[in-house]
N, C-alpha and C positions, 0 to 999 in steps of 0.2 A: 076481826072475825073470830067467832068462837065455834068453829067447825072442827071436827076431828081431822087430822092430817090427811087421811085417805079420802076426804071429801073436799079438799082444797086443791086449787090449781093456780099456776102462774103462767102468764103469757108475757114473753119478752117481745115487745113490739118495736120493730126497727123500720127504717125508711125503705130499704130494698135497693137493688142495683142490677144492672144487666150482667155484671161480672159475677159469675157463680162463686168465686173465691171470696167475695166481699162478706158473705155471711158466716165465714169461719169463726170470727170472734164471738158472734151471737150464739152460734151453736156450742162454742167452748164454754160460754157462761151457762147455757142450758145443761151441758154435760156435768159441769161442776155442781149445779144445783141437784141434779139427779143423784150424784154421788154423795152429797152431804145431807140431803133431805129426800131419801128414796120414796117415802110415802106420799109426797106431794107431787101431783102430776104437773109436768112442765111442757110447754109448747112454745115455739117461735112463731111469729106472724110478721108480715111485712105490709106496709102501706101501698107500695108501688112496685111494679115490675115482677117481683118474686112471689112465689107461693110458699106456704099458704097465706091467705089473708086472715084478718081478725075473725070474720064470721066462720070460716072453716075451722080455725083453731078452737074457737068457743064450742062449736058443734062437736068436735072430737072430745073435748073435756066433758061436755054434757053427757056424751054417750058412755063415759066412764063412771058416771054418777057423781061428778063434781058438783057441789052446791055453792061454792064460793071461789071466785076467780079474782086474783090480783093482777092488774095489767100494769106492766112496767114499761113506760116509753123510754127506749134507749136513744134519747136525743140529748144534746148538750144544753139546749135552751127551749123556751116556750115560743116556738115559731108558729107559722100558720098551721102546720100539720097538727101540732099539739093543742093549739087554741081553738081551731075551727073544725078540722077534718076528724080528729079523734073523738071529740064529744058527739059528733053526728053519727059516726060509725058505732060508737058505744051505745047510743040511744037505740039504734037499729037492732043490735044483738040483745040488748035488754028486753026489747019488745018480743023478740023471737024466743027468748029463754027467761021468762019471768020467774022461774023457780031458782035462778042463780043470783046470788048477791055479788055484785061487782065492786071492786075497790080500785079506782083509777088513781095511780100514784102520779106525782109531778114528774116532769122530765128529769131523767137521772142526773143530768149535769147541774141541776139545781139543788141536789142533795148535798148538804154541807160536808158530809164525809167524803163524797166524790170530789168536791172542790178541793178539799184539803189534800187528798191523795194525789190529784193531778199536780197541785202546786209542789208537793214533796218530790214527785217524779221529775218535774221541770228543773228543780234546783239540785238534784242529786247527780 
């Protein structure tokens, strides 16, 4: 996406949990992004149980004037949520916000650098 940084947003999309402490690592990633790329708007979103959901996070970014959103699914693999639920949800927010370019990334656990890092952590 070739949009200025102040028109770009990132949504970290995770499963969600009834335990409020569960989202601490997701929020820590968001805080690190805010610190290292302060001109890029960042939001967290959750598929189940927790708020905000994807639609609310997209609406918040849209209200800031964001024109390009990268959705990062914080899942280890391509399960039902990433194969079926997420494309359906993304189609809905695309229809609601046609002015925004969406970039849906693969599940984070399928990123070769993440696989390498987890393997290094496992053997260290």
